[in-house]
N, C-alpha and C positions, 0 to 999 in steps of 0.2 A: 528459556528455550520453549518454543511453542509445542504444545501437545499434538498428537496425531489428529488430523482433521477428518471429519466424515466426508463423504463424496461431494455433497452439496457445498460445504464450506471450502473444500479444496478447489472446487470449480470456480467459486467466487474469488478466492485468493489468486488463482492462476490468471483469470481474466484481467484483474486489476494490475497484477504484476507485469503482464504482457503489454498492456495499453498505456499505463501511466507512470510518471516519475515523481519522486519525492523532491524536496527542496535542494537536494544535493545531486540532482540529475541522475539518480540511480533508480532502478525499478522499485515501485511502491509496493512494499510488503506489509499487508495488513496483519494486525494481531487479532486474537480471538474476539474481543469485544467490538473491534472495528468491523470484523466480518459480519457479526450479528447485526450491526447498524446498517451496513451496506445491503445485506440481503433483505432486511425489513423494508427498505426503500425500493430497491430494484425489483424485487419479487412481489412487492406490495402484499406482504404476508398477512397483514391485518388492516382493516379500514381505519382503525384508531391506534396510534402509537405514541409513546412518550419515552424520551431518552434523557437520562440524567447521568452526569459523570463528574469526576473531580476536575479541578481547574487544569488547563493546559494538556488535556488528553489527546487532542488531535482530531476532533470530531468534524471540523469544517471541511477538511480535505475529503473525508469519507463521504459526507453528504454531497459535496460538489461532484464527486466522481459518479455516485449512484444516480443523481438527478441528471447529469450529463448523458449517461448511457440510456436512461429512460427516454429523454427528449430526442435523442438521435435514432432511437430504435422504434419508438411508438409515437403516433401523432397526438401528443398530449401537451397541455399547458401546465407549467410548473411555476407558480408564484412563490417567492421567498419573502415572507413577511418578517421584518425586524422591528425592534423598538424604535430604531431610526433608520434612515436610508443608508447611512454609513455602516451600520451594523449589518444590515442585509447585504450590503455590498461586499462584505468580507467573503461570504460564500460565492457570490457572483465573480469576484476577483479570481477565486480558485477555479471556478468553472471555466473561465476564459483561459487561464493558464493551462489547464488539462486538455483543452480543445486541440492545442498545437502539438501534443505529445505523441499522436498516432494518426495514421492515415484514415482510420475509420471515422472518428469524430470530425477531423479536419475536412474530409471529403464531403461531409453533409452540412458544413457550416455555411450559412447564407450571409453575405455582407451586402450592405446597401450600396447604391450607385455612387454615393459621395464618400464612401468609406475606403480606408486602406487596411488590408489585413495586417500589415506590419505595424501600423499605428495602433490597432486594436490589441495586437500581441504585446506591444510595449507598454501601453497605458492601462489596459484592462479597465476601462471606465464606462462601459455600456450598461444601461439599465435594462435592456431587453436584447436577447439574442435568439435567432431562429435557425432551424435546421430542416433541410429537405429530407424527409424520412424515406420517401420512395419515389419512383418515377411517375406516380399519379398526381403529384402535387401536394400530397399530404405533408403537413408541417408539424414539427415539434417546437416548443417555445419555453424559454426560461426567462423570468423577469422578476424584478425586485419591487417591493412595496414597503411603505413606512407606516408604522402605527402612530406616528406623531405628525403625519402630513396635515397641512392646513390649506383650505381653499375658501374663499369668501362664501359665507352662507352655509358651509358644511364642516363637519368635523371629520377626523380620520376615518371613523367607521363608515360614514356616509360615502366617502370616496371609495372605500374598499368594496362596497356592495356592487359597484359598477364593473368589477372584475370577476366574472364568472370563470370557474376552472374546476376540473374534477380532482385536483390535487392541491395540497397546501402544506408548505413547510413553515413553521413558526420558529424563528431563531430567538433565543433568550425569551422564551414564552412567559417566564415569571415576571418579566418587565412589561408585558402587554396587558393593559387593564382589562377587567372582565367585560366592560361595555364594548370596547373595541374588539375583543375576541368574539363576542356574540355576533357582531356584525360581520366579522371576517368569516365566521362559520357559514353565513348565508351565501358566500361565494360557492360553496359546495352543493347548495340546495338544488340546483338545476340538474344534478347528475346523480342517478340512482346508485351508481358505483363510484364512490369517492374515497379519497385517501387523505389522512391528516397525520402529520408528525409534529409533535411538540418537542423542541430541544430546550431543556431547562436546566436550572441550577437549584440549589436549596434555599434561595432567598424567597421570602414571601409565602403567602398562603392563599393565592388566588386560584383561578381555574386550573393552572398547571399543577398545583399541589393537590387539588381535588381529583385530578385525573389519575394521580398515582394510586388512589384508592378506588378507582372505578374499574370494575371487572371487564368492561368493554375494551379497555386499553391494553395493548401489548406493551410490556414494560421492559426496558433495558437499562440497568443501573450499573455503573462502573465506579466503584470507590477506589481509594488508593491501594488497597490490598490487591484488587484485581490488576491495577496498574503495575504493581511490583511483580506480580505473577507473569504479566505479559512482557516484562522487561522495559516498560515505558517510563518508569520512575524508580528511584532507589529508595530503600527503606531508610537509609541514612539521611537523605534529603527530607523525607517525610518527618522524621524525628526532629530534624533541625527546625522545620516549619512549625512543629508542635510547640516548640519553645518560643517561637517568634510571635505567634498570634494567640489570642485568648481562646479558651476551649470552645465557645460557641462558634466563633469564626472558623476555627479549625474544622469543626464538624460540618460547617457549610461548604468550605473549600475542598476538603479532602475525603470526608466520610459520607457525603451525600445525606447528611442528617439535618433536617429542618430545625430551626430554633424552637424552643418551647413556645407553646401557644401564647403564654402570658408575656413573652419577650417580643412579639411581633404582632402588629394589627393587620386588618384585612387589606390595608393599602400598602403594606410592606415596610412601615416605619419600625425602626428598632432603637433601643436605648444606645446612646453614644458612650455613656459611662455606666458602669455597674457599681453596686454597693461595695462589692469586693475590691474593685479598683480604688475607690475613694477611701475605704477603710485602711487598706494597705498604705496608701499615700500619706494618710494622716498619722500613721504609726511609725513612719520612717524618721529616724533621728540623724540629721545631717548638719554639718557646718556650712552655712550659706556662703556660696562662692560665686564670683563673677560680677558683671555689671548689674546694677539695679535698673529695672524697667517698671514704669508705672502705667497701668491701664485705667482709664476713667470712662465710665458709662454715665452720661448726663441724662437725668430723668425728666419726664414730663408727667403732668397730672399728680397722682398721689404716690408715685413710685420713688425709689431711693436713687440718689447719686451714689455710685459705688466706685471705690478705688482699690485696686489690687496691686501689690508690690511683688515683683518676681525677680529672683536671682537666676543663675544658670541652673541651679539644682533645687531651689526652694521658693515657695510662693506663700503669701499670706494676704488676708483681707485687711488692708490698711485701715479703712474707715468707710462708713456709710452715713448719709445725712439726707434730709429732705429740704435742703436750702433751695429756694426758688429764685432768689436774686442771682442772676448770672454773673454780675460783677463780683459778688461775694464768693460765688463758686470758683471764679478765676483766682481770687485772692487765696482761697483755701488750697487750690492746687499749687499756687506759688509758695505757700508755707510748707507743703509737703516737699516740693522741689528743693527748698533751702534746707529744711530739717533733715531730710534723708540724703542730701547731697547727690541728687539724681541729675545726670546730664540732660540738658533740654531736649536733645535729639532722642532720648530714651523715654520721653513722655508721650503717650499715645492716647488721644481723646476721641471718643465717638463724635464725628463731625456731621452726623445726620440731624437735620432740623436745628433745635436750639443749641446743640453742641457746637455748631459752627461759630456761633457768637462767642462762646467761651474760648475757643481756639484763637479767634481774632483778637480777643482782649489779651490773652496771654502773649501774643506776638507784640501787641502794643507795650506790654510790660517787659519787653526784651527777653521773653522766654519762648523761643521758637518751637513750641510743642508741635507734634505731628498730628494733623487731623486725619481721621480714617473713616471712609465711607464703606461699610462692609457689603453694601449691595452691588458694588462695582465688580469688575472682572478680577479673577485671582491674580496673585503675584506670579512672576515668571519662575520663582523658586520651584524646583521639582520636588515632589513628595513621592517616595517609593512605598508601595505596599509590600511589606516583607513576606506576606503569605504567598504571593505569586511573582515577586520580583518584577513588578511592572509599575510604570509611572501612573499615578492616580490623576484623575481629572475632577474638577469641582465646578459646580454650577455658578458659584460666585465667591467673593473673597470671604464672606462669613463662613461658608462651608470649609474653606481651606484653613482658616484660622482655628476653627473648632477641631479640625482633624489634627493639626499640629499640636494643639493643647492636649488632645487625647494621647497622641504618641508620646508626648513629654511625660505625662503621668504614667503611662504603661512602661516607659523605659527607665523609671526610677525617680521621677520628680517627686519631691516631698511637699506636702501641704500642711501648713500650721492648722491644728484642729480648730474647726469652727462649724457651727451648725449650718451656716449659709452655703457651705460647699454642696449641701444636698440639692441645691437648685440645679446642679449639673445632671442629676438623675432625671430631670424632666426633658432634657435635650434628646431629640429623636433625629435619626438620619435614615436615608435609603439611597439607592442608586436610581436616578431617573431614567427615562427611556433612552437618553444619550449616553448611558453608562457613566454619568457624572454624579459624584456624591453631592447630596442636597441635604440641608438642615431644615427641619420643619419650621415654617414661618410662625411667628408669634400668634397671629390671628387664628391659624389652624390649631395651634396648641390650646387656645382658649375654647375653640369649638369642640375639641376632643376632650376637654375637661382636665388637661394637664396644668393649665393656669386658670385661676379665677379672673374675672374681668378686670379686677384692680391690680393683678399681679404682673410682674415682669421678671425676666432672667437677668437682673442687674449685675449680680456678682459674676456669673459665667461670662456675660458680655464684656465686662471690664477685664477679666482674666485673659480672654483670648486676644484682646488687643495688644497684649505684651508680646505676642508672637509676630507682629507686623514688621516687615522689613522693606517695604516698598517706598515709593515716593509719596509725600504728603499730598492731600487734595488741594486743588486750586481754590483758595478762599477769596479770590479777587472780587467776587460778586457778593460776598457776605463779610462785611467788615464791621468791627465795633465802632460806635460813635466816638467822637473826640472827647466827649465828657465822660464822667464816671456814673452817669445815670443808669439804673438797672433796666434798660430796655434797648431793643434793637429794632429800629424802624424797618430795616430791610426784611426782618423776619416777621413783622406784624405783631410783635409782643413788647 
């Protein structure tokens, strides 16, 4: 139950309740934290503001209503900058929804000569909307911008500089790189009185994190305890989520606590596996059950070929070698296939570069192993994030397979003790600007000192291949020769 409001908070509550509807077509009733956010925007209480909250708090609706009322009441431009256009479009979608909920905002809405109000109401797909503020022709405007926009000869920051405005809303500010943020700030430079709101989460340690410690910024932070107090989330659900995700992720999602400094770098990369996770997995004693699956990472240069065997509940590093003869490597896989009695369809081989030749040779040997190219698009299989009960998106198949492997370990998968599992500790992940999970590329791992120039993540790469469930790659363009010579002309080796 909401505590008694002061006069200004009650006025904001009443205005929103009178003008706008929630998703159930009932009057929108803001809670205490939402009122604080609404007033910070509509009253422009401080030139610099940062808002951080637990996941699924309901901030986008509040931001959209406050921006809409400003743009229909004052002749101002309000750009909404998101990590991607789709992300910025979430707030714009809600702005358009709320336009049609009362006569005040609808009466000021300007539509183009080729536009239909009914079409706009139904599809909510505009990038820019305008409002006639008064009878003198003064206009208010709301428009969206993307931090990952690209145009020939320019980067996203260069494009943003061309959009001057006295106000700026940054959505998912933690995902907007420092360089882009710096150029976005120049949008405000032509206006002595300007306003900035950063909407952020606890990922990363970029400009958004620094703003939390900057005295110039008005800070509104809503953690799960405040959400329980406001009746927006239950303590039972919070405790359920505490058991579903690891402590660091729980801190990020629900407590507004940033990861320890040594757990995250300036670019937002975090370890995918922790020492505790691997230690617990190697201490588990289980009876291996289910079908056997073999993942094989085929090496180049001085690195190892690695083969990992996984059951439903148990995995072990089967073997490693530095065999460079691809025919002998195929023979080695065939021996594992026969010795372990693994079904051909449960053999998954890295089919990038020279691995394609190994897969082709196995097919010639009547072992139709599956070739996997991890740089391709993710499988259609849905992956649920238990922390927020939403479907996760991935930048490519590699990221999806690594996340599935992580979930398997966290949910009780056992690992046969082996020092090479420690390679998993080198794997880093983050959300990109499209809110898709991305795994740090190997060349970047080497630049950051996670891998030596001669090192590779051979065991982890073999391990995650056992989680592949899609169609095999088309090897029609990369086939083994008819002889058993250890070379593949099509590959130049």
